Every structure is written in structure tokens, then in C-alpha cells.
C-alpha positions in Angstrom: -6.4 12.7 -33.0 -3.7 10.7 -31.3 -4.1 7.5 -29.6 -4.1 6.7 -25.8 -1.1 4.8 -25.9 0.7 7.7 -28.0 -0.2 10.4 -25.3 0.4 8.1 -22.3 4.0 7.2 -24.0 4.7 11.0 -24.4 4.0 11.5 -20.6 5.9 8.4 -19.4 9.1 9.2 -21.4 9.1 13.1 -20.1 8.8 12.4 -16.3 11.5 11.2 -14.2 11.8 9.4 -11.0 12.4 12.1 -8.0 15.6 12.4 -6.3 16.2 10.2 -3.2 15.4 11.6 0.2 16.5 10.5 3.8 13.1 10.4 5.7 12.3 9.2 8.9 11.4 5.4 9.1 8.1 6.9 10.7 7.2 8.7 7.6 8.3 6.4 4.7 5.0 4.3 4.5 4.2 4.0 0.7 7.8 5.2 -0.4 10.1 2.9 -2.7 13.5 2.2 -1.1 16.3 3.8 -2.9 19.0 2.1 -0.8 19.4 -1.4 0.7 18.5 -1.7 4.6 21.5 -3.2 6.5 20.8 -4.8 10.0 22.8 -2.9 12.5 21.7 -5.4 15.4 20.7 -9.0 15.3 17.2 -10.3 15.5 16.6 -11.3 18.3 19.1 -9.1 20.1 19.6 -11.5 22.8 18.3 -15.0 23.9 14.9 -14.8 25.3 11.9 -16.9 26.1 9.3 -17.7 23.7 6.9 -18.6 26.6 5.4 -17.6 30.1 7.1 -20.1 32.4 10.3 -21.1 34.3 13.7 -21.1 33.1 15.8 -24.2 34.5 18.9 -26.1 34.0 18.7 -29.0 31.5 20.4 -31.3 34.1 17.8 -30.6 36.8 15.0 -31.8 34.6 16.7 -34.5 32.9 14.4 -37.1 34.3 11.0 -35.4 33.5 9.0 -36.9 30.8 8.3 -34.9 27.5 5.0 -32.9 27.9 3.0 -35.3 25.5 3.8 -38.3 27.8 3.7 -36.7 31.2 0.5 -38.5 31.8 1.2 -41.7 30.3 1.8 -44.9 32.6 4.4 -46.6 30.3 7.7 -46.4 31.4 8.3 -49.9 33.2 11.8 -50.2 32.1 12.6 -46.5 33.4 15.2 -46.1 36.2 13.7 -45.7 39.5 12.6 -42.3 40.2 12.3 -41.3 36.5 9.2 -39.3 35.8 8.7 -38.0 39.1 8.0 -34.4 39.5 10.8 -32.2 40.2 10.6 -29.1 42.9 13.1 -26.2 42.6 13.5 -23.0 44.6 12.3 -20.0 42.6 15.2 -17.2 42.7 12.7 -14.4 41.5 11.0 -13.1 38.4 12.6 -12.0 35.1 9.8 -9.8 33.2 10.3 -8.6 29.7 12.4 -5.5 29.5 14.7 -6.6 32.3 18.3 -5.7 31.7 20.0 -7.4 34.5 22.5 -10.1 33.3 21.6 -12.9 35.6 23.0 -16.3 36.2 20.9 -19.2 37.2 22.5 -21.4 39.6 22.2 -25.3 39.4 19.3 -26.7 41.3 17.4 -23.5 40.9 14.8 -21.7 38.8 13.5 -18.1 37.8 9.9 -17.4 36.7 10.4 -15.7 33.3 8.1 -14.0 31.2 7.6 -14.0 27.2 10.2 -11.9 25.7 12.4 -11.7 28.9 16.3 -12.4 28.6 17.4 -16.0 29.3 20.0 -15.9 32.3 23.4 -17.6 32.0 23.0 -21.2 32.8 19.6 -21.4 31.8 18.8 -24.4 29.0 15.0 -25.1 29.0 12.0 -23.0 29.6 9.1 -25.0 31.1 5.6 -23.5 30.1 3.6 -22.5 33.3 1.0 -25.1 32.2 3.5 -27.9 32.9 4.0 -26.5 36.5 2.2 -25.7 39.8 2.8 -22.2 39.3 4.7 -21.7 42.2 6.5 -18.4 43.4 9.0 -19.5 46.0 9.0 -23.1 45.0 7.9 -24.6 41.6 7.0 -28.3 41.2 7.7 -29.1 37.4 5.9 -32.1 35.8 7.3 -32.4 32.3 10.1 -30.9 30.1 11.2 -30.5 26.5 14.6 -31.0 25.4 17.2 -28.3 26.1 16.6 -25.1 24.0 13.0 -25.3 23.6 11.0 -22.4 23.8 14.2 -20.3 23.8 14.5 -17.9 21.0 18.3 -17.7 20.2 20.0 -14.2 19.6 20.3 -13.9 15.6 18.1 -16.8 14.5 16.1 -14.5 12.6 18.5 -11.9 11.3 22.2 -11.3 11.8 23.9 -8.1 12.2 25.0 -6.7 8.8 22.5 -8.8 6.8 20.4 -6.9 4.0 16.7 -7.1 5.0 15.4 -4.9 2.3 16.4 -4.3 -1.0 16.3 -1.0 -2.9 12.9 -1.0 -5.1 11.0 -2.3 -2.2 7.7 -0.6 -1.6 7.6 0.1 2.1 4.5 -1.2 4.0 3.6 -2.1 7.3 5.8 -5.3 7.4 8.6 -3.5 5.7 8.8 -0.7 8.3 8.5 -3.3 10.9 11.8 -5.0 10.0 13.7 -1.7 9.3 12.5 -0.1 12.7 13.6 -3.5 14.3 17.2 -3.6 13.0 17.9 -0.3 14.1 17.2 1.9 11.1 16.1 5.6 12.4 16.0 6.9 8.7 15.6 5.5 5.2 16.8 6.6 1.7 13.5 6.7 -0.3 12.0 7.9 -3.5 9.5 10.5 -2.1 5.8 10.4 -3.0 5.3 13.2 -5.5 3.6 16.2 -4.0 0.5 17.3 -6.4 -1.5 20.4 -6.5 -4.9 20.2 -8.4 -6.3 23.4 -9.8 -9.8 24.0 -11.0 -10.6 26.7 -13.6 -13.8 28.4 -14.3 -15.7 31.5 -13.5 -18.8 29.3 -12.9 -17.0 27.4 -9.9 -17.9 28.0 -6.2 -15.8 26.0 -3.3 -17.2 23.2 -1.9 -19.9 23.6 0.7 -21.5 26.5 -1.4 -24.9 26.7 -2.7 -24.8 27.2 -6.4 -27.1 29.8 -7.9 -28.1 29.9 -11.6 -25.1 29.3 -13.8 -23.1 28.3 -11.2 -21.5 25.0 -10.1 -19.8 23.6 -7.1 -16.1 22.5 -7.7 -16.0 18.8 -7.3 -12.9 18.2 -9.5 -10.3 19.7 -7.1 -11.8 17.6 -4.1 -12.3 14.4 -6.0 -9.0 14.4 -7.9 -6.9 15.2 -4.5 -8.8 12.4 -2.9 -7.9 9.8 -5.8 -4.3 10.9 -5.7 -4.2 10.3 -2.0 -6.1 7.0 -2.1 -3.1 5.9 -4.7 -0.7 7.0 -2.0 0.4 10.2 -3.3 0.7 13.8 -1.4 -2.1 15.8 -3.0 -4.2 18.8 -2.3 -6.8 20.8 -3.8 -5.4 24.3 -4.9 -8.7 26.0 -5.0 -10.9 27.7 -7.8 -8.9 29.7 -10.4 -10.8 32.3 -12.5 -10.9 32.2 -16.3 -8.2 34.7 -17.0 -4.7 34.2 -18.5 -3.2 36.0 -15.5 -5.3 34.2 -12.8 -4.0 31.1 -14.1 -0.6 32.2 -14.5 -0.5 33.3 -10.9 -2.2 29.9 -9.7 0.6 28.0 -11.6 3.3 30.0 -10.2 2.1 29.4 -6.7 1.9 25.9 -7.4 5.3 25.6 -8.6 6.6 26.7 -5.3 6.1 23.3 -3.6 4.5 20.8 -6.2 6.4 18.1 -8.0 3.2 17.8 -10.4 0.4 20.0 -11.2 -3.1 18.8 -12.5 -5.6 21.4 -13.8 -9.2 20.8 -14.9 -11.2 23.0 -17.6 -10.1 25.5 -20.1 -8.5 23.2 -22.5 -11.1 22.6 -25.2 -11.7 25.0 -28.3 -13.8 27.7 -26.5 -13.3 31.4 -26.3 -12.4 31.3 -22.5 -10.0 28.7 -22.6 -7.7 30.6 -20.1 -5.4 27.4 -19.2 -4.5 26.7 -22.9 -4.0 30.6 -23.3 -1.8 30.8 -20.2 0.3 27.5 -21.1 0.6 28.0 -24.8 3.4 30.6 -24.1 4.9 28.6 -21.0 7.1 25.7 -20.6 6.7 22.7 -23.0 2.9 22.0 -22.6 1.4 20.8 -25.9 -2.6 20.2 -26.3 -3.8 17.3 -28.2 -7.1 15.5 -29.1 -6.9 11.9 -27.8 -8.8 9.1 -29.3 -10.9 8.2 -26.1 -14.1 8.6 -24.4 -14.6 10.4 -22.1 -11.4 12.6 -22.1 -10.7 14.0 -25.7 -9.0 17.1 -24.9 -5.8 16.8 -23.1 -2.5 18.7 -22.7 0.9 17.9 -21.2 4.3 19.3 -20.7 6.6 20.8 -17.8 7.0 24.1 -16.1 9.9 25.7 -14.5 13.6 25.2 -13.8 12.4 21.9 -12.1 10.6 20.9 -15.3 7.7 20.0 -13.2 5.0 18.0 -15.0 1.7 19.6 -15.9 -1.6 17.9 -16.7 -4.2 19.6 -18.2 -7.4 17.6 -17.9 -11.0 18.1 -19.1 -13.6 20.1 -16.8 -16.1 17.4 -17.0 -15.9 15.4 -13.6 -15.8 12.0 -15.2 -13.4 13.1 -18.1 -11.1 14.3 -15.1 -11.1 11.2 -13.1 -10.7 8.8 -16.3 -8.0 11.1 -17.5 -6.2 10.7 -13.9 -6.6 7.1 -13.9 -5.4 6.8 -17.3 -2.4 9.2 -17.8 -1.5 11.1 -14.3 -1.3 8.0 -11.8 0.9 6.0 -14.2 3.1 9.1 -14.3 3.4 9.5 -10.6 4.1 6.0 -10.1 7.2 6.4 -12.3 8.1 9.6 -10.4 7.7 7.6 -7.2 9.9 4.9 -8.4 7.0 2.3 -8.8 6.3 0.2 -11.7 3.8 1.8 -14.1 1.7 -1.2 -14.2 0.7 -2.4 -10.3 -0.5 -5.7 -11.8 -1.8 -7.2 -15.1 -5.6 -6.0 -15.5 -8.1 -8.7 -14.5 -10.7 -9.5 -17.4 -14.4 -10.2 -16.8 -17.6 -11.2 -18.9 -19.9 -8.5 -19.4 -23.6 -8.7 -18.3 -25.1 -6.1 -20.4 -24.0 -4.5 -23.6 -23.5 -0.8 -24.9 -22.5 1.1 -27.9 -18.9 2.3 -28.3 -17.7 5.0 -30.5 -15.8 4.0 -33.4 -12.1 4.9 -33.7 -11.9 5.9 -29.8 -11.1 3.8 -26.8 -13.7 3.8 -24.4 -13.4 3.8 -20.4 -16.8 2.7 -19.1 -17.8 2.9 -15.5 -18.7 -0.5 -14.4 -20.0 -2.2 -11.2 -18.0 -5.5 -10.6 -20.4 -8.3 -9.7 -18.4 -10.6 -7.5 -19.1 -14.2 -7.1 -19.9 -15.6 -3.6 -16.8 -17.0 -2.2 -16.0 -19.2 0.9 -14.4 -17.3 3.6 -10.5 -18.0 3.1 -10.1 -19.5 6.5 -12.7 -22.0 5.8 -12.0 -23.0 2.2 -11.1 -26.5 1.7 -8.0 -27.4 0.0 -8.1 -28.8 -3.5 -11.8 -27.6 -3.9 -12.9 -25.8 -7.2 -12.8 -21.9 -6.5 -16.1 -19.7 -7.3 -16.8 -18.5 -10.8 -15.1 -15.3 -11.6 -16.4 -11.7 -11.4 -18.9 -10.0 -14.2 -19.2 -6.4 -15.2 -22.2 -4.2 -15.8 -22.5 -0.7 -16.8 -23.0 1.6 -13.8 -25.7 3.9 -15.7 -25.4 6.8 -17.8 -22.0 7.3 -19.5 -22.0 10.9 -20.1 -18.7 12.7 -19.0 -20.9 14.8 -16.6 -22.9 12.1 -14.9 -21.7 12.1 -11.5 -24.3 9.6 -10.1 -22.9 6.7 -12.3 -19.3 7.5 -11.2 -20.2 7.6 -7.5 -21.9 4.1 -8.1 -19.0 2.6 -10.0 -16.3 0.8 -8.5 -14.1 0.4 -11.7 -13.3 1.3 -15.5 -13.7 -1.1 -18.0 -11.7 -0.8 -21.2 -13.0 -1.0 -24.6 -10.5 -0.9 -27.3 -10.9 1.6 -30.1 -11.5 -0.9 -33.1 -14.8 -2.0 -31.0 -18.1 -0.3 -31.9 -20.5 -2.4 -29.7 -19.9 -4.4 -26.2 -22.1 -7.5 -26.2 -23.2 -9.4 -23.1 -20.7 -12.3 -22.9 -17.8 -10.2 -24.1 -14.5 -10.2 -22.1 -13.1 -6.9 -21.4 -10.2 -5.8 -19.0 -10.7 -3.5 -16.3 -9.2 -1.7 -13.2 -10.6 -0.9 -9.9 -10.8 2.5 -9.3 -7.9 3.8 -7.4 -5.8 1.0 -8.7 -3.7 2.9 -11.3 -2.1 1.8 -14.5 -3.6 1.0 -17.9 -1.7 -1.1 -20.7 -3.6 0.6 -23.5 -2.9 -0.5 -27.1 
């Protein structure tokens, strides 16, 4: 047998990052930037109001008090008339989206809305709360210093600035600034397209009622969903009969548009292992026994002119999902331009114990018991944090046990040299769907 690390290393040394593509900014979520994004326009693109209120000239409100002192009676040494309300005629409204290039005359005001452009000659926005709200004439009771409540053109981003660097993962915030600075398309490493094939004469499509000796295919549905949860484009390719001809035809069809292929079943030592039979004469796929539980029978290689990676996984559902978490997802992250490890795995104390097979790394379905924490908005600064999470087994650990898999929310990693896990032991774990394993 080979170790988990050895099989994983062979996979990661084989897969290659996909070639960059130009995609619309609306379709780039989750992708990794292949090229810096340069601002085509400044942000903001023009001087605009940060408040609903009135735009006036600074000279017209020079005698008004600041808002925090508008109600103060102290100012005995102020000039006569200082601090008295100012009444100005209102020349109209400037709503957001107004494209007129207006000019404010001295001694006049415009009513202005948040985001609306500042007219030439306007120096100060007076929030509506500091006025009587008039539409023909407005009475102003207080005023801030010139420039207050005005967002200046380019104060956030200048035209020509690099707003996003190559290698950035494009989430909601990154897509927002890319669109705002004028990027219609982005150069990205695309998300790999994956086809998941389930092999076995006993399999029926989801929605079927199985008879004696028959099983509903849960692998294709499960693995495609797990890969989509991790941010990749995946689909179930359907059930493939246990014949070399059927497997070969299914692989040929998948190669038409897939960047990676995942098969389940047909890779053990039985007489009907059609996947192994079909792939033994195709591409570079090699089959190994990996020192892990579950998931010992594994295969990996490439097919076709594009050297499409093919992962052949065991047919038992738990083995298939564990193999996907440990081997497939790190490879897809590499192909997508992402780091193999999204983050260092956390560690937690075990609440119960269980045996572990000697000489084999064990991936145990566990439930993470979170400590009760204060809501983040109400947490007091400087207070001690809550105790860390704990792990407990989700139940039966057989490779066919779907209930424990459904109940689990993480996999705990037990090294190959450990034969028993005791309560209180510290184990690394990964939330299911948060791929990447640093196996020894």
C-alpha cells in the first residue's frame, strides 16, 4: 500500500492550472483573477452628496454655528447677527442620476439628494435635519465646514489604479469594485467542469424504488453536489453499466466537455470491475491501494489529448465522499488557481474514543460540538473568548453507513501510527465541503 500523502502528491504533481479565459464580470464569481484589474474611471466619478439636504455656498453660511453648537447660548463675544438662521431661495432639486451640469448662484441653494452631483459653486451640504425642509425657500440653522458631506471625485480610487491583483479570489466585494471601475470582462482561471460517473449494474437513478439486489445511485448526486458546494461546476453523468464497452463510451462522452472526470465503483479486485478494465488500456491511469480508512482502492491518471484528470474512487458512498475531500478537491483547487490548502486545519478535543486501524490513516465522520459564544456585535472588548469546539463520532463508521455521513459535519484525521483515539485527544478536522488536507 502507498500512503495518503504519496497518492495525493502524485495527483498534485500531475494536474495543471487551467488556461485563463475572458469571462463577463457577472459570471466570474468564485474564479481566481489571472490578470490585474485597472480602474478605467475614478471612484467616485464626480463630486456628489453624501446626505439628503441642501447644497449652498460656504460664504452664505459662514455665520452659522456648527451642528453640535447650534442650540448653545454661549457666544457672547460673537459679532452681531452671528448664529442667526439663514434663509435662501431654492432653485430646484438635484436628484441622484441627474446629468445636468448645474451652477449654484451666490445667495441661492439647491435641494440635493444622496449621490447626486454637486453643482459648480457649491461648497457645503446642509443635512435636511438642520433646516426647515423648505422647497421654495429654505431656512438653515447650522452648517459644517466647507466640503462637509461631499464625496470628492477620485477620493476612493483614481483612474489607472490597480484595484485587484492577479491571484485574487473573486467574491461579492471584489466583483463590486471590478464592475464599479468599468470592467465588463475579467481574465480568470475558470472553475473546472467535472463529470461524475457511477458504475454498477445494480444502480438505479434517483427517484427509483429499488427491488431486491438493486441500489439507488446516491454517489453521482452526492459528489456533484459536494463539488458544487466547493465552488466548482459539476454534474452527475448518470449510471454506467458494468461492462468495459459501456465505461469506455461514457468516458468518451464525458471527455467532450469535462476538465476532470470522477468515477465511483469498479476499481476493486472483483471479476466485474469494469472501470479498471476499461482504463487499464487507456491514458495513464494507475490503480493503487492507499493506506486509509475508508477509501483504500484508488486510481488516478489522465485521458485524451487534453490530458483530462480522471479520479477512480471506491463505490461505497462514504469512501467516495472521503476520497473526494482528500484527493479530488485539492486537485480541482490547483486547476482553478487556488491554494491547495484553503486554511490550516483546526484542532479540537475528542469527547469519545474509538479504535483506528494500524498502519492506515483514518478519516472519521464527526460532529463538531461548538461552545456557546456571545453574538459578535455584543461581545465586550478584552473579554476572554469561549472554550474551543469538541469532536464526537457521528455514529457507525462503516463505508456504507449513510446515516452517520448525513449527521456528520466534519471529518477528523487520525494519523496512520495511531491505533486508538482516546477521550481528550487532540485531532485535526475539516468541515465537510472545506477541502484541503495536509496529510503526512
